[in-house]
C-alpha positions in Angstrom: 6.4 43.5 -54.5 6.4 44.4 -58.2 6.2 40.7 -59.3 3.2 40.0 -57.0 1.3 43.0 -58.4 2.1 42.1 -62.0 1.0 38.5 -61.5 -2.2 39.6 -59.9 -3.0 41.9 -62.8 -2.5 39.1 -65.3 -4.7 36.7 -63.3 -7.4 39.3 -63.0 -7.3 40.1 -66.7 -7.6 36.4 -67.7 -10.5 36.0 -65.2 -12.4 38.9 -66.8 -12.0 37.4 -70.3 -13.2 34.0 -69.0 -16.3 35.6 -67.4 -17.1 37.5 -70.7 -16.7 34.3 -72.7 -18.9 32.3 -70.4 -21.6 35.0 -70.4 -21.8 34.8 -74.2 -21.9 31.0 -74.2 -24.8 30.7 -71.8 -26.8 33.7 -73.1 -30.3 32.5 -73.9 -32.1 33.3 -77.2 -34.6 36.1 -76.9 -37.4 37.3 -79.0 -36.7 40.1 -81.3 -39.2 42.3 -79.6 -37.7 41.8 -76.1 -37.3 45.1 -74.2 -33.8 46.6 -74.3 -33.7 47.0 -70.5 -34.2 43.2 -69.9 -31.4 42.4 -72.4 -28.9 44.6 -70.5 -29.8 42.9 -67.2 -29.3 39.4 -68.7 -25.9 40.3 -70.1 -24.7 42.0 -66.9 -25.8 39.3 -64.5 -23.1 36.6 -65.1 -20.3 39.2 -65.1 -21.4 40.6 -61.7 -21.1 37.2 -59.9 -17.6 35.6 -60.5 -17.0 32.0 -59.7 -15.9 31.0 -56.2 -12.5 29.8 -57.5 -11.8 33.2 -59.1 -12.7 35.0 -55.8 -10.1 32.7 -54.0 -7.4 33.7 -56.4 -8.0 37.4 -55.9 -8.1 37.1 -52.1 -4.8 35.1 -52.1 -3.2 37.8 -54.3 -4.4 40.6 -52.0 -3.1 38.6 -48.9 0.4 38.3 -50.5 0.5 42.0 -51.1 -0.5 42.8 -47.5 2.2 40.4 -46.2 4.8 41.9 -48.4 3.9 45.4 -47.2 4.2 44.3 -43.6 7.6 42.8 -44.2 8.8 46.1 -45.8 7.4 48.2 -43.0 8.9 46.0 -40.2 12.3 47.5 -38.8 15.3 45.3 -39.5 16.6 43.2 -36.5 19.7 44.7 -34.9 22.9 42.8 -35.7 24.2 40.5 -33.0 27.5 41.8 -31.4 30.5 40.0 -32.6 33.1 41.5 -30.3 34.4 40.3 -26.9 33.6 43.7 -25.3 30.0 44.6 -26.1 29.9 47.5 -23.6 32.6 49.4 -25.4 33.1 53.1 -25.3 32.9 55.0 -28.6 36.3 55.6 -30.3 38.3 53.8 -27.7 40.6 51.1 -29.0 40.5 47.8 -27.0 43.8 46.0 -27.5 44.2 42.2 -27.1 47.8 41.1 -26.7 50.1 39.1 -24.5 50.5 39.8 -20.7 53.3 41.8 -19.2 56.7 40.4 -18.1 59.0 41.9 -15.5 61.5 43.0 -18.2 59.4 43.8 -21.2 55.8 45.0 -21.8 55.2 42.2 -24.3 57.0 39.2 -25.6 55.5 39.7 -29.0 57.2 42.4 -31.2 53.9 42.8 -33.1 52.0 43.5 -29.9 54.7 45.9 -28.7 54.7 47.6 -32.1 50.9 48.2 -31.9 50.9 49.6 -28.4 54.0 51.8 -29.1 52.2 53.3 -32.1 49.0 53.9 -30.2 51.0 55.8 -27.5 53.0 57.7 -30.0 49.9 58.7 -32.0 48.1 59.7 -28.8 45.0 57.5 -29.4 43.0 56.5 -26.4 43.2 52.7 -25.8 42.7 50.1 -23.2 44.4 46.7 -22.8 42.0 43.8 -22.3 43.6 41.3 -19.9 42.3 38.1 -21.4 45.1 35.8 -20.3 45.6 34.5 -23.9 42.0 33.2 -24.1 41.1 35.1 -27.3 42.5 35.2 -30.8 41.3 37.2 -33.7 39.2 35.7 -36.5 42.5 35.2 -38.3 43.9 33.4 -35.3 46.4 36.1 -34.4 47.5 38.4 -31.6 47.4 41.3 -31.5 44.0 42.4 -32.6 41.8 45.4 -31.6 38.2 46.2 -31.3 37.0 49.6 -32.2 33.3 50.7 -32.1 32.1 47.1 -32.3 34.5 46.1 -35.1 37.5 43.7 -35.0 40.7 44.6 -36.8 43.6 42.1 -36.8 47.3 42.1 -37.8 49.5 44.9 -36.5 50.2 46.5 -39.9 46.6 46.6 -40.9 45.6 47.9 -37.4 48.1 50.8 -37.8 46.9 51.5 -41.3 43.3 51.6 -40.4 43.7 53.7 -37.3 46.0 56.1 -39.1 43.2 56.8 -41.6 40.3 56.9 -39.2 42.0 59.2 -36.6 44.2 61.0 -39.2 47.4 60.1 -37.3 50.0 59.3 -40.0 53.5 59.3 -38.5 55.0 59.2 -42.0 53.2 62.2 -43.4 56.3 64.4 -43.6 58.4 61.7 -45.4 59.1 62.0 -49.1 58.7 59.1 -51.5 62.4 58.0 -51.3 62.2 58.0 -47.5 59.0 56.0 -47.5 60.6 53.4 -49.8 63.6 53.1 -47.5 61.2 52.7 -44.5 59.3 50.0 -46.3 62.4 48.0 -47.2 63.9 48.2 -43.7 60.6 47.3 -42.1 60.4 44.2 -44.4 64.0 43.3 -43.4 63.1 43.6 -39.7 59.8 41.7 -39.7 60.6 39.1 -42.4 64.3 38.4 -41.5 65.6 39.7 -38.2 62.4 38.6 -36.4 63.0 35.0 -37.5 66.6 35.1 -36.3 65.1 35.9 -32.8 62.4 33.3 -33.2 65.0 30.6 -34.1 66.9 31.4 -30.8 63.7 31.3 -28.8 62.5 28.0 -30.1 66.0 26.4 -29.7 66.6 27.7 -26.1 63.2 27.7 -24.5 64.7 27.6 -20.9 66.7 30.7 -21.6 63.5 32.4 -22.9 61.8 31.8 -19.5 64.8 32.9 -17.6 65.8 35.8 -19.8 62.4 37.4 -19.7 61.5 36.3 -16.2 58.3 34.7 -17.6 55.7 33.3 -15.2 53.4 31.1 -17.2 51.0 31.1 -14.4 50.5 34.8 -14.8 50.5 34.7 -18.6 47.8 32.1 -18.7 45.9 32.9 -15.5 46.4 29.3 -14.3 46.9 27.7 -10.9 49.0 24.8 -12.3 52.6 25.0 -11.0 55.1 26.7 -13.2 57.2 23.6 -13.4 54.4 21.7 -15.2 53.6 24.7 -17.4 57.3 25.2 -18.3 57.5 21.5 -19.3 54.5 21.9 -21.7 55.8 25.2 -22.9 59.1 23.5 -23.9 57.5 20.7 -25.8 54.7 22.7 -27.4 56.1 26.2 -28.2 59.6 24.7 -28.8 58.4 22.0 -31.3 55.7 24.0 -33.0 57.9 27.1 -33.2 60.8 25.1 -34.6 58.5 23.8 -37.4 57.4 27.4 -38.3 61.0 28.6 -38.3 62.0 25.8 -40.6 59.0 26.3 -42.9 59.9 30.0 -43.1 63.4 29.0 -44.3 65.5 30.4 -41.4 65.5 27.0 -39.6 67.3 25.1 -42.3 70.6 27.0 -41.8 73.4 26.3 -39.3 73.5 28.1 -36.0 76.5 30.2 -37.0 74.9 31.2 -40.3 71.8 32.4 -38.5 73.8 34.4 -36.0 75.6 36.0 -38.9 72.3 36.9 -40.5 71.3 38.7 -37.3 74.5 40.6 -37.0 74.3 41.8 -40.6 70.7 43.0 -40.0 71.7 45.0 -36.9 74.7 46.5 -38.8 72.4 47.7 -41.6 70.0 49.4 -39.2 72.9 50.9 -37.3 74.4 52.4 -40.4 71.1 53.7 -41.6 70.4 55.4 -38.2 73.9 57.0 -38.0 74.1 59.9 -35.5 70.4 60.9 -35.9 68.1 60.5 -32.9 65.6 58.7 -35.1 65.9 57.2 -38.6 64.6 60.2 -40.5 65.4 63.1 -38.2 64.3 64.5 -34.9 60.8 62.9 -34.8 60.0 59.1 -34.7 58.2 57.5 -37.6 56.7 54.1 -38.2 60.1 52.6 -38.9 61.3 53.7 -35.5 58.3 52.0 -34.0 59.0 48.7 -35.8 62.7 48.8 -35.0 62.1 49.5 -31.3 59.5 46.7 -30.9 62.0 44.2 -32.4 65.2 45.5 -30.9 63.7 45.6 -27.5 63.2 41.8 -27.7 67.0 41.5 -28.0 68.2 44.2 -25.7 66.1 43.7 -22.6 66.9 40.0 -22.1 68.4 39.4 -18.7 72.2 39.7 -18.7 72.6 36.5 -16.8 71.4 34.6 -19.9 73.9 34.1 -22.7 72.7 35.8 -25.9 75.4 36.6 -28.5 73.1 38.8 -30.6 72.4 41.1 -27.6 76.1 41.3 -26.8 76.9 42.3 -30.4 74.2 45.0 -30.4 75.6 46.5 -27.2 79.2 46.4 -28.3 79.0 47.2 -32.0 75.7 49.0 -32.4 75.6 51.5 -29.6 73.4 53.9 -31.6 70.6 51.2 -31.7 70.8 50.9 -27.9 70.3 54.7 -27.8 67.3 54.5 -30.1 65.7 51.8 -27.9 66.2 53.9 -24.8 64.8 57.1 -26.5 61.7 55.3 -27.7 61.2 53.7 -24.3 61.4 57.1 -22.5 59.2 58.8 -25.0 56.5 56.2 -25.3 56.6 54.3 -22.0 57.3 56.7 -19.1 55.5 54.1 -17.0 57.8 51.2 -18.1 59.2 50.4 -14.7 55.7 50.5 -13.0 54.0 48.3 -15.6 56.8 45.7 -15.6 57.1 45.7 -11.8 53.4 45.3 -11.2 52.6 43.6 -14.5 49.9 46.3 -15.0 48.2 46.1 -18.4 46.8 49.6 -18.1 49.3 51.6 -16.1 48.7 54.5 -18.5 45.1 54.9 -17.4 44.0 56.9 -14.3 43.2 54.6 -11.4 39.7 54.9 -9.8 39.7 56.4 -6.3 39.8 54.0 -3.4 36.4 53.0 -1.9 35.5 55.1 1.2 35.5 53.2 4.4 32.3 52.6 6.2 31.7 55.1 9.0 29.0 53.3 10.8 29.9 50.2 12.8 27.6 47.2 13.1 26.3 46.0 16.5 28.6 43.8 18.5 26.6 40.6 18.2 26.4 40.9 14.4 30.0 41.6 14.0 30.9 38.6 16.2 28.7 36.3 14.2 30.3 37.5 11.0 33.8 36.9 12.3 32.9 33.3 13.3 31.4 32.7 9.9 34.5 34.1 8.2 36.7 31.8 10.3 34.7 28.8 9.2 34.9 29.9 5.6 38.7 30.4 5.9 39.1 26.9 7.3 37.1 25.4 4.4 39.2 27.4 1.9 42.4 26.2 3.5 41.3 22.5 3.3 40.4 23.0 -0.4 43.7 24.8 -1.0 45.6 21.9 0.7 43.8 19.4 -1.5 44.6 21.4 -4.6 48.3 21.8 -3.7 48.6 18.0 -3.1 47.0 17.3 -6.5 49.3 19.8 -8.3 52.4 18.4 -6.5 51.5 14.9 -7.6 51.1 16.2 -11.2 54.4 18.0 -10.9 56.2 14.8 -9.7 54.7 12.8 -12.6 55.9 15.5 -15.1 59.4 15.4 -13.6 59.4 11.6 -13.8 58.3 11.9 -17.5 61.2 14.3 -18.2 63.7 12.0 -16.5 62.4 9.1 -18.6 62.7 11.1 -21.8 66.2 12.2 -20.9 67.3 8.6 -20.2 65.8 7.5 -23.5 67.7 10.2 -25.3 70.9 9.3 -23.6 70.5 5.7 -24.6 69.7 6.6 -28.2 72.8 8.9 -28.3 75.0 6.1 -26.9 73.8 3.8 -29.6 
């Protein structure tokens, strides 16, 4: 705005100088005895009628100023929503994570860590059952949405929420205790977690059995679990193994990795001692992290062979006690959520809809029943077709597995 006005002023000043110069150049010679009034009229006449080009410049400058004023006065356009839940409730945390399993609220220690902290801090939250369709802008789970803003990474989520809601679980710890908590958290999430990840990527069948995973439920898919399990083995297993190797854990021998896990558990057990929680009678962020990761080990079905779980139960009984205390304190609805795979068992359920008191006339009711029967028949036909298609795909997948096994056996024989 300032540049436009300054430029207009300069243009107008130069125009006035040009007009004055022109008036002097074209001024006619007058007799000495010419009346003074006539002389003034002759000098003023050229200055009063500027050239058409000069009028155009002034009009353009004025138009620019008016447009600039209109732009400033116009209200800014509202920003487009960048969240998955635009109809959010103020100050409610919307958590995006993995679906439930029959033995564990989440197969991800980071997701379980976030939800445990939310419950312990008493912050109102709601799980969004997205069937793994969404990821954060960082490509991660979990992530949250709060008041139209996305926050990703469990550690950053907890840090941000602790500041915004003033819910610091470590506020009563001294500096030495905070340093110990930081070191043990780093050991758990950067070492023990990768010991568990190595086992999962190497024994994918045991993961599905041990956690009673239904990939149909996890993904919200109608494809048979046999086919989904096949793809899970060759995608999660291979990609996960590459990540574990890139991290450094995967380059070691199986016995060495098992020893790493046992040592980590022993350190945590000795640090906990006889205390109910790591730093006394109340849980802190370290207890949240430890619980979220130890639960991944402890709650695997006993029918699945898992040496690290057996070592924890036999040699680290106090860690088992910690897991159960955190479970009872933070997840009183554990059994219900795992049995029903309910993402929001902590929220009050809406009242059931009232039954209609008025009955429809007999003819209308009969017509509706006939229409329903026809719709049911159509649905059954479509369902049979879909089942036939899925069974065909399942057989093809099994055939592929058998061919791969025979190839592997031939290569091993060579």
